[in-house]
C-alpha positions as a Python dict, from the first residue, in 0.01 Angstrom:
ca = {
    (1, 'X'): (0, 0, 0),
    (2, 'X'): (176, 265, -208),
    (3, 'X'): (454, 20, -300),
    (4, 'X'): (203, -203, -488),
    (5, 'X'): (102, 83, -720),
    (6, 'X'): (321, 80, -1030),
    (7, 'X'): (352, 399, -1233),
    (8, 'X'): (290, 316, -1599),
    (9, 'X'): (382, 570, -1868),
    (10, 'X'): (105, 444, -2097),
    (11, 'X'): (-153, 484, -1820),
    (12, 'X'): (-39, 839, -1749),
    (13, 'X'): (-54, 921, -2120),
    (14, 'X'): (-405, 777, -2144),
    (15, 'X'): (-523, 986, -1848),
    (16, 'X'): (-380, 1306, -1999),
    (17, 'X'): (-525, 1238, -2345),
    (18, 'X'): (-864, 1149, -2196),
    (19, 'X'): (-872, 1467, -1986),
    (20, 'X'): (-784, 1691, -2281),
    (21, 'X'): (-1039, 1525, -2511),
    (22, 'X'): (-1301, 1549, -2235),
    (23, 'X'): (-1233, 1922, -2196),
    (24, 'X'): (-1248, 1987, -2573),
    (25, 'X'): (-1583, 1810, -2604),
    (26, 'X'): (-1717, 2008, -2308),
    (27, 'X'): (-1605, 2339, -2458),
    (28, 'X'): (-1761, 2257, -2796),
    (29, 'X'): (-2092, 2148, -2642),
    (30, 'X'): (-2103, 2460, -2428),
    (31, 'X'): (-2028, 2681, -2730),
    (32, 'X'): (-2313, 2506, -2919),
    (33, 'X'): (-2566, 2612, -2654),
    (34, 'X'): (-2543, 2324, -2403),
    (35, 'X'): (-2472, 2473, -2063),
    (36, 'X'): (-2435, 2337, -1712),
    (37, 'X'): (-2436, 1961, -1654),
    (38, 'X'): (-2545, 1899, -2014),
    (39, 'X'): (-2210, 2023, -2146),
    (40, 'X'): (-2030, 1777, -1913),
    (41, 'X'): (-2250, 1485, -2023),
    (42, 'X'): (-2149, 1513, -2388),
    (43, 'X'): (-1788, 1398, -2341),
    (44, 'X'): (-1907, 1102, -2134),
    (45, 'X'): (-2154, 1001, -2407),
    (46, 'X'): (-1892, 1018, -2685),
    (47, 'X'): (-1627, 827, -2492),
    (48, 'X'): (-1871, 555, -2378),
    (49, 'X'): (-1987, 495, -2737),
    (50, 'X'): (-1623, 470, -2847),
    (51, 'X'): (-1543, 219, -2574),
    (52, 'X'): (-1857, 11, -2646),
    (53, 'X'): (-1773, -10, -3016),
    (54, 'X'): (-1414, -111, -2937),
    (55, 'X'): (-1528, -387, -2702),
    (56, 'X'): (-1760, -510, -2975),
    (57, 'X'): (-1474, -521, -3226),
    (58, 'X'): (-1261, -728, -2992),
    (59, 'X'): (-1522, -1007, -3002),
    (60, 'X'): (-1612, -982, -3372),
    (61, 'X'): (-1360, -819, -3603),
    (62, 'X'): (-1588, -851, -3908),
    (63, 'X'): (-1889, -679, -3747),
    (64, 'X'): (-1971, -389, -3983),
    (65, 'X'): (-2208, -217, -3739),
    (66, 'X'): (-1937, -212, -3471),
    (67, 'X'): (-1693, -52, -3718),
    (68, 'X'): (-1961, 204, -3820),
    (69, 'X'): (-2028, 322, -3465),
    (70, 'X'): (-1658, 316, -3380),
    (71, 'X'): (-1586, 552, -3672),
    (72, 'X'): (-1879, 779, -3576),
    (73, 'X'): (-1758, 812, -3215),
    (74, 'X'): (-1398, 862, -3329),
    (75, 'X'): (-1497, 1139, -3572),
    (76, 'X'): (-1703, 1311, -3300),
    (77, 'X'): (-1411, 1302, -3054),
    (78, 'X'): (-1145, 1396, -3309),
    (79, 'X'): (-1365, 1665, -3466),
    (80, 'X'): (-1419, 1833, -3128),
    (81, 'X'): (-1045, 1833, -3056),
    (82, 'X'): (-964, 1988, -3395),
    (83, 'X'): (-1251, 2239, -3381),
    (84, 'X'): (-1132, 2382, -3047),
    (85, 'X'): (-777, 2432, -3181),
    (86, 'X'): (-866, 2777, -3325),
    (87, 'X'): (-1018, 2656, -3655),
    (88, 'X'): (-1370, 2734, -3531),
    (89, 'X'): (-1498, 3056, -3376),
    (90, 'X'): (-1658, 2928, -3055),
    (91, 'X'): (-1834, 3264, -3009),
    (92, 'X'): (-2020, 3226, -3340),
    (93, 'X'): (-2091, 2854, -3384),
    (94, 'X'): (-2263, 2768, -3717),
    (95, 'X'): (-2618, 2636, -3717),
    (96, 'X'): (-2525, 2294, -3860),
    (97, 'X'): (-2291, 2235, -3567),
    (98, 'X'): (-2563, 2329, -3318),
    (99, 'X'): (-2792, 2077, -3489),
    (100, 'X'): (-2528, 1799, -3468),
    (101, 'X'): (-2462, 1867, -3100),
    (102, 'X'): (-2834, 1877, -3019),
    (103, 'X'): (-2900, 1549, -3206),
    (104, 'X'): (-2599, 1364, -3064),
    (105, 'X'): (-2776, 1217, -2754),
    (106, 'X'): (-3033, 1035, -2969),
    (107, 'X'): (-2763, 910, -3208),
    (108, 'X'): (-2541, 788, -2922),
    (109, 'X'): (-2836, 611, -2755),
    (110, 'X'): (-2924, 433, -3079),
    (111, 'X'): (-2564, 323, -3134),
    (112, 'X'): (-2516, 201, -2779),
    (113, 'X'): (-2841, 5, -2786),
    (114, 'X'): (-2753, -170, -3114),
    (115, 'X'): (-2404, -258, -2992),
    (116, 'X'): (-2531, -410, -2669),
    (117, 'X'): (-2832, -605, -2793),
    (118, 'X'): (-2710, -723, -3133),
    (119, 'X'): (-2593, -1091, -3119),
    (120, 'X'): (-2226, -1153, -3175),
    (121, 'X'): (-2135, -1353, -3484),
    (122, 'X'): (-1859, -1603, -3392),
    (123, 'X'): (-1551, -1624, -3607),
    (124, 'X'): (-1550, -1924, -3844),
    (125, 'X'): (-1336, -2202, -3707),
    (126, 'X'): (-1185, -2496, -3886),
    (127, 'X'): (-1357, -2830, -3844),
    (128, 'X'): (-1177, -3056, -3595),
    (129, 'X'): (-984, -3347, -3734),
    (130, 'X'): (-1142, -3688, -3687),
    (131, 'X'): (-1021, -3873, -3381),
    (132, 'X'): (-783, -4159, -3436),
    (133, 'X'): (-902, -4508, -3367),
    (134, 'X'): (-844, -4617, -3010),
    (135, 'X'): (-701, -4949, -3121),
    (136, 'X'): (-567, -4929, -3476),
    (137, 'X'): (-531, -5252, -3665),
    (138, 'X'): (-170, -5376, -3672),
    (139, 'X'): (7, -5350, -4003),
    (140, 'X'): (185, -5667, -4111),
    (141, 'X'): (481, -5618, -4342),
    (142, 'X'): (483, -5870, -4627),
    (143, 'X'): (782, -5915, -4854),
    (144, 'X'): (717, -5813, -5212),
    (145, 'X'): (733, -6095, -5468),
    (146, 'X'): (755, -6055, -5847),
    (147, 'X'): (443, -6262, -5905),
    (148, 'X'): (161, -6375, -5683),
    (149, 'X'): (186, -6751, -5653),
    (150, 'X'): (-63, -6792, -5372),
    (151, 'X'): (15, -6847, -5007),
    (152, 'X'): (350, -6996, -4927),
    (153, 'X'): (338, -7352, -4787),
    (154, 'X'): (597, -7442, -4531),
    (155, 'X'): (790, -7759, -4624),
    (156, 'X'): (693, -8063, -4426),
    (157, 'X'): (936, -8180, -4169),
    (158, 'X'): (1124, -8495, -4278),
    (159, 'X'): (1000, -8815, -4117),
    (160, 'X'): (1277, -8975, -3918),
    (161, 'X'): (1386, -9313, -4056),
    (162, 'X'): (1306, -9616, -3847),
    (163, 'X'): (1605, -9796, -3704),
    (164, 'X'): (1696, -10111, -3891),
    (165, 'X'): (1649, -10436, -3701),
    (166, 'X'): (1969, -10630, -3650),
    (167, 'X'): (2008, -10934, -3876),
    (168, 'X'): (2126, -11253, -3714),
    (169, 'X'): (2197, -11493, -3994),
    (170, 'X'): (1892, -11591, -4194),
    (171, 'X'): (1579, -11454, -4020),
    (172, 'X'): (1243, -11625, -4023),
    (173, 'X'): (1091, -11337, -4221),
    (174, 'X'): (1324, -11414, -4518),
    (175, 'X'): (1199, -11778, -4551),
    (176, 'X'): (914, -11783, -4808),
    (177, 'X'): (584, -11947, -4724),
    (178, 'X'): (509, -12236, -4965),
    (179, 'X'): (143, -12313, -5032),
    (180, 'X'): (50, -12680, -4979),
    (181, 'X'): (-89, -12713, -5333),
    (182, 'X'): (245, -12596, -5474),
    (183, 'X'): (428, -12852, -5257),
    (184, 'X'): (205, -13134, -5387),
    (185, 'X'): (262, -13030, -5747),
    (186, 'X'): (639, -13007, -5687),
    (187, 'X'): (638, -13356, -5534),
    (188, 'X'): (479, -13500, -5850),
    (189, 'X'): (741, -13322, -6063),
    (190, 'X'): (1021, -13458, -5836),
    (191, 'X'): (883, -13815, -5855),
    (192, 'X'): (862, -13801, -6234),
    (193, 'X'): (1220, -13664, -6244),
    (194, 'X'): (1348, -13946, -6021),
    (195, 'X'): (1174, -14211, -6231),
    (196, 'X'): (1316, -14072, -6550),
    (197, 'X'): (1672, -13992, -6435),
    (198, 'X'): (1713, -14200, -6122),
    (199, 'X'): (1832, -13899, -5921),
    (200, 'X'): (1659, -13649, -5691),
    (201, 'X'): (1559, -13319, -5844),
    (202, 'X'): (1772, -13018, -5756),
    (203, 'X'): (1677, -12654, -5695),
    (204, 'X'): (1773, -12528, -6041),
    (205, 'X'): (1577, -12801, -6220),
    (206, 'X'): (1267, -12750, -6004),
    (207, 'X'): (1289, -12375, -6056),
    (208, 'X'): (1309, -12425, -6433),
    (209, 'X'): (1018, -12676, -6441),
    (210, 'X'): (780, -12469, -6221),
    (211, 'X'): (897, -12117, -6318),
    (212, 'X'): (922, -11999, -5959),
    (213, 'X'): (1184, -11790, -5778),
    (214, 'X'): (1504, -11953, -5663),
    (215, 'X'): (1439, -11908, -5291),
    (216, 'X'): (1091, -12057, -5323),
    (217, 'X'): (1232, -12353, -5521),
    (218, 'X'): (1498, -12406, -5251),
    (219, 'X'): (1232, -12407, -4976),
    (220, 'X'): (1032, -12673, -5166),
    (221, 'X'): (1339, -12890, -5227),
    (222, 'X'): (1412, -12867, -4852),
    (223, 'X'): (1064, -12989, -4772),
    (224, 'X'): (1087, -13279, -5028),
    (225, 'X'): (1417, -13405, -4893),
}
């Protein structure tokens, strides 16, 4: 049990200072005409008001009333300690000091009541920062261009070339189709040419007479033969 008790120098100093201040307040109250238990109650009243004001200051540093009562209790305690150091004749206490000692209980009661029942003003706090979005929109990096030319269009994929069909000599698709009316007209021209020259008309002559392509003229000559 005794091993758990730690001797603290600050605690010892506080006990000694409190005892001396308590004794000085008792001696001053007794010299001012307060005898018996009343002289012992004065130190308790001063110290309790000092502690109550200090507790109030810990919660609200800017409370002016707490500072006022703290200074009053401190002056009462410090004044009693100084007065009993030989600066005041305790056998012939002045009347103003007797009045202060007699009126102290009412003053201490008023101060203690105000400190206990006055609401505490909270310290101003900074407004909290707005919460970030749960799902922020993704940022898409776009390359910077010197001028805005609208949205880029991807080039179309080249269409693969169709394979060429193998050619076997002269295909049927290369032979032109000759209309029947053109064949009849060419036959009249060929008959007139045979009557006039006595020979069959050739491709070059038929082409020149009708003004048609060479392959078409050749197909007609083939049909007239």
